ZAMARVEX-796509 format. One record per residue: x, y negated, z of N, C-alpha, C, O, CB in turn; residue in three letters. Coordinates in steps of 0.2 Angstrom, whole numbers, plus 5000, padded with zeros to 4 digits. Glycine has a CB too. Layout:
N
XYZXYZXYZXYZXYZala
...
This chain:
218
451056385600451656375604451856325604451756285599452156415602met
452156305611452356245612453156245614453256255620451856205618cys
453656245611454356265614454856215614455356235617454556315610gly
454656155612455056105614454656045614454156035610455656105611arg
454855985618454455915619455055855621455755855621453755925625tyr
454655815622455155755624454755715629454155705630455255695616thr
455255685634454955645639455455605639455955635642454555665645ile
455455535636456055495635455955445639456355395640456155475628thr
455355435643455155375645455455365652455655415656454355385645thr
455555295654456055275661455655295667455055305667456255195661ser
456055295671455655315679455255255681454755265685456255335685ala
455355205679455055145681454355135678453855125682455355095678glu
454255155671453755165668453355205669452755195667453855155665lys
453455275671453155315674452755305680452255325681453655365674leu
453155265684452855245691452255215689451755225692453355205696thr
452355165685451855115683451155145679450555125680452255055678gln
451455195676450855215672450455275676449855275675451055245666leu
450755315680450555375684450255355690449755375693451055425684phe
450655315693450555275698450855345704450555375709449755245698asp
451455365703451855415706452555395708452755345706451955475701val
452755435713453455435715453855465709453655505705453655475722glu
454355445708454955475702455655485706455955435708455055425695val
455855555707456255575711457055555706457055565700456155645712pro
457455525709458055515707458455545703458955525699458455515712pro
458255615704458655665698458355665692458455715688458755745701glu
457855625690457455625684457955605680458455565681456755585684tyr
457855625672458255595668457855615660457755675659459055615669gln
457655555656457255565651457655625648458255635649457155505647pro
457155665643457355715639457155705631456555695630457055775642arg
457655705626457455725620457355785617457155785611457855705618tyr
457455855620457455895618457255945624457556005624457955905616asn
456755945627456355975633456456045631456056065627455655955633ala
456756105635456756175632456756205639456956185645457456195627ala
456456265637456356315643456856325647457456315645456156375640pro
456756345652457156345659457456285661457656285667457856395659thr
457456235659457656165660457156145665456556165666457556115653gln
457356105669457056075675456656005672456955955670457656055682trp
456056005673455755945670455255925674455155955679455455965663leu
454855865672454555825677453755835677453455825672454755735676pro
453355865682452855895684452455845689452755805693453055975687val
451655855688451355825693450955875696450455885693451155775692ile
451055905702450755965704450055955708449955905711451256015708ser
449655995709448855985712449055985720448555975724448256065710asn
449755995722449756015730450255945732450455935738450156095732his
450555905726451055845727450755795721451155775717451955885726gln
450055765721449755715717450055665716449855635710449255705718lys
450455625720450655565720451455565719451855515719450555545726arg
451655615717452455615715452655665710452255715709452855645721lys
453155645706453355675700453855735704454255725709453755615695ile
453755795702454255855706454655875699454455865693453655925710ser
455155905700455655945694455456005695455556025701456655935695leu
455056055690455056125691455456145685455456115680454256145692tyr
455556215685455756255678455356275674454856295677456156305679ser
455356275666455056285663455156355660455656375657455056225661trp
454456385662454556465663454256505668454656495673455256485663gly
453756535669453456565674453756625673453756655668452856565674ile
454056665679454256745679453656775683453556765689455056765682leu
453256815679452656845681452956895686453456915686452256875675pro
452456925691452556965695452757025693453257055695452056965698arg
452357055687452457125684453257125681453557175682451757145677trp
453457065679454257045676454657055682455057095682454356965673ala
454557025688455057035693455157115694455657145694454857005700gln
454357145695454357215698454757265692454957325694453557235699glu
454857235686455057285681455957265680456257295676454657275674gln
456057215684456757195683456957155677457557135676457157245683gly
456357135673456357075669456557015670456356995676455857065666ser
456856975666457056905667456656865661456856805659457956885667ser
456156895658455856855652455256815656454756825660455556925645gln
455556745653454856715657454456675651454656655645455156645662arg
453656675654453256645649453156565651453156535656452556675650leu
453156545644453156465643452556425642452556365644453556445638ile
452156465638451356445636450856495639451056555640451256445629asn
450156475640449656505641449256495637449356435635449456505646ala
448756535633448256505629447456495633447256525637448256565622arg
447356445631446656405634446256465633446056485638446356325629ala
446056505629445556545628445556595633444956625634445556575621glu
446056625636446056685641446356655647446456695652446656745638thr
446556595649447056575654446556595661446756595667447456485653val
445856585660445456595666445356675668445156695673444756555666ala
445556705664445356775664446056825665446156885668444956795658glu
446556805662447156845660447456855668447456805671447656795654lys
447656905671447956925677448656885678448856885684448057015678ala
448956865673449556815674449456745677449856715681449756805668thr
448856735675448656655675448056635679448056585681448356625667phe
447556685681446956665683446956635689446556585690446456725683lys
447456655694447556635700447856575700447556535704447856665703asn
448356555696448656485696448156435693448056375695449356495690ser
447756465688447156425685446556395691446256345690446656485680phe
446656435696446056415701446556385706446256335708445556485703lys
446956395708447456365715447956325712447956265715447856425719lys
448356335707448856305705448956265698449356285694449156345706arg
448656205697448656175691449056125692449156105698447956165689arg
449356085686449856035687449855995679449456015675450556065689cys
450155945679450155895673450955895670451455875674449755815676leu
451055905666451755905663451755845660451455825655451855965658val
452255815663452355735659452755735652453255765652452755675664val
452555705647452755705640452555635637452255595639452355765635ala
452955645630452755585626452855605620453055565616453055515627asp
452855675618452955695613453055765612453155795618453255655611gly
452955815606453255875606453455895599453155865594452755915610tyr
453855955599454055965593453756035590453656085593454755975593tyr
453656035584453356115579453756115573454056065571452356115576glu
453856165571454156155565453556185559453156225560454956215564trp
453656155553453356165547453556195542453956165539453056125545lys
453356265540453656305535453556255528452956235526453356385534lys
454156245524454156225518454656235513455156215515454056155518met
454656265508454956285503455556335506456156325506455156235499asn
455256395511455656445515456156405519456656435521456056485510asn
455856355521456356315527455856285532455256275530456856255526lys
456056275539455756255544455956195546456556195550455656295548lys
455556145544455656065545455256045553454656055554455256015537ile
455756035556455456015564455255935563455455885560456256015571pro
454655945567454255875566453955855574453755895578453455885560his
454055795575453855775582453155735581453055695577454555715585arg
452655765586451955735586451855715592452255735597451455785585ile
451455655593451455595598450855555597450455555592452155545598leu
450755525603450155485603450255425597450855405597449855465610leu
449755395593449855335589449955285594450355245591449155315585asp
449955275599450155205603450855225605451155175607449755175609lys
451155285605451755315606451755295614452255265615452355285601glu
451455315620451355305625451455375629451155425626450655265625gln
451755385635451655445637451155475639450655435641451955435641pro
450955545640450355575642450455625646451055625649449955585638phe
450155675646450155745651449855805646449355795642449655735658thr
450155855648450055925646449655955651449855945657450755965645phe
449055995650448856035654449356095657449556145653448256045651ala
449556095663449956165664449856195671449556155675450856165663gly
450056255673450056295679450556295680451056285676449756345679leu
450656315688451356325692451356385696450756405698451556255697trp
451656425697451956475702452556465703452856425701451856535701asp
452756515707453456515711453856585709453556635710453356515719thr
454356595708454656655708455256655712455556605714454856675702phe
455556725714456356735716456756725712456756765707456556795719glu
457256675712457756665709458256725710458156775714457956615711gly
458856725706459456775708459756765714459956815717459956765705glu
459756705717460156705723459656715729459756695734460556625725ser
459056735728458456755732458056675734457656665738458756795741gly
458256625730457756555732457256575728457256615723458156475731glu
456656525731456156505729456056465723456056405723455956485734glu
455856485717455956445711455256405708454956445705456256485705val
454956335710454456315706454556325698455056325696454356255708pro
454056345695454056335688453356335685452956335689454456395686ala
453156315678452656295675452756325669453256335667452656225675phe
451956335666451856355659451556295655451356245659451456425658val
451356275651450956235646450456265642450556315638451456205642ile
449756235643449356265640449156255634449256195633448956275644ile
448956295629448956275621448356285620448056325623449256315617thr
448156255614447456255612447456265603447956255601447056195615val
446956265600446956245593447156205591446756155592446556245592val
447656195587447856125584447256085581446756105578448356145578ala
447256015582446955965578447055965572447655965571447055905580ser
446455955567446555955560447155925556447455955552446055935557pro
447355855560447755825556448655855558449155835554447555755557ser
448655895563449355935564449256005562449756045562449555935573val
448756035560448756105559449156145552449256205551448056115559ala
449356085549449756095543450456115546450756155542449656035539asp
450656095551451256085554451356165559451856205559451256015559ile
450756165563450756225567449956245569449456195569451156215574his
449856305569448956315571448856315578448356335579448456385568asp
449356305584449256295589449456215592449956185589449456355591arg
449256195597449656135601449556135608449156165611449356065598met
449956095612449856095618449156055621449056005618450456085622pro
448856065626448256035627448455975631448555975637447656085631ala
448455925627448455855628447955825633447355845632448455805621met
448055785638447455765642447555685643448055665643447455805650leu
446955665642446955595644446755585651446755635655446255555640asp
446655505654446655505661446155525663446155545669446855455664lys
445655535662444855545664445055625664444755655669444155525658asp
445355665659445255745661445855765664445855815667445155795656thr
446455715665447055735668446855735676447155765681447655695667ala
446355675677446255665684445855745687446055775691445655595685asp
445355755682444955815683445255885684445055925688444555825677phe
445855895680446355945679446655945686446756005689446755945673trp
446855895689447255895695446955905701447255915706447555845695leu
446155895701445955885707445755955710445956005708445455845706ser
445455955715445256015719444556055717444456105721445255995725asp
444256025711443656045708443756135708444356175707443655995701ser
443156165709443056225708442456255703442156305703443056235715glu
442456195699442056205692442456225688442856185684441856145689asp
442556295688443056325683442756315674443156305670443156395685tyr
442156325674441956315666442156255664442556245659441256325663glu
441956185669442156115666442856105665443056065661441956075671gly
443256155670443956135669444256175662444756145660444356155676leu
443956235659443956265653443956215649444356205645443556295653glu
443356175649443056135643443556075641443556055635442256105646asp
444056055648444455995645444956035640445456005637444855945651val
445056075640445556125636445356115628445056155625445656215638leu
445556065626445256075619445856015614446255975617444356055619arg
445656025608446055995603446255925606445855905611445656005595ser
446755875603446555795605446355775599446555785593447155745609tyr
445955715600445555695594446055665589446455615591444955655596pro
446055685582446555665578446555585577447155565577446455715570asp
446155555577446455475576446955455581447155395580445855425576glu
447055495588447555475590448255505590448755495594447355475595his
448255535584448855575584449255555579449055545573448755645584leu
450055555579450355555572450955605573451055635578450655465568lys
451255615566451755655567452255635561452055615556451655715567ala
452955655562453455625558454055685558454155715563453755545560tyr
454255705552454855735553455455715555455555655555455055755549ala
455855765558456455735563457055785559456955825555456355755574val
457655775562458255815562458155885563457855905567458755795567ser
458455915560458555985561459055995567459156055568458956015554thr
459355945571459855935575459555965581459855995585460055875575gln
458855945581458455965587458256045588458056065593457855925587val
458456095582458456145584458756185589458556235592458456165580asn
459356145591459756185595459656145602459656075602460456185592ser
459656175607459556155614460156115616460056075620459256215619val
460656135615461356085616461256015614461655975615461956115613lys
460755995610460755925607460155895610459555915610460655925600asn
460355845613459855815617460155735618460355705623459655865624asp
459955705612460055635612459555585608459155615605460655625610gln
459555525608459155475606458955495599458355495597459355405607glu
459455515595459455515587458955565585458755565580460155525583thr
458655605591458255665589457655655587457455675582458255705594leu
457355605591456755565589456655515583456055485582456655525594ile
457155505579456955455575456955505568457255555566457455395575gln
456455465565456155495559456655505552457055465551455555435556pro
456655565548457055575543456655575537456955575532457455635544val
């Protein structure tokens, strides 16, 4: 599962790295959490970053009057599960990030860790997007992050991780390709040699905290 992540990179650097427009409302997040409006690049707007809400409200949930959102989709079932299979074919997106948090059980405590690329560069998660009707009747664009089996180097922290994409796989994921087997194939654990992790403050446990000190090692 991925329930928190970071996107601390400046708008200028995102423009340079991903060759996209960045909206003026964009702001770095040190503790990105579900329901927040966060930067994605959708397959319908490939040359710009848009802000979508994290967490899809499926059609069946809306029909039941539920407000329970889904924030992750498992790579193993994303192409066949009714909730996601249409989005997998038609509504793929890249979730822009530069790290994510997981909690490791140690001595009956859960210690938060930040996991990122060894070069500390921004990257993208494989995501899916959809829309649902908000409380005021407005159309809400929202996304989920796809998860895979964790790479060996971080598996002792958590057994799942977001599907992190490099440039080539990100371009393919965002393309109009109907090679669905090939698209499933890019959803895999990220190479160990390009990952690093370190413990961070338990202040990250609260979504109310969203400051630079959260990403400092402890």
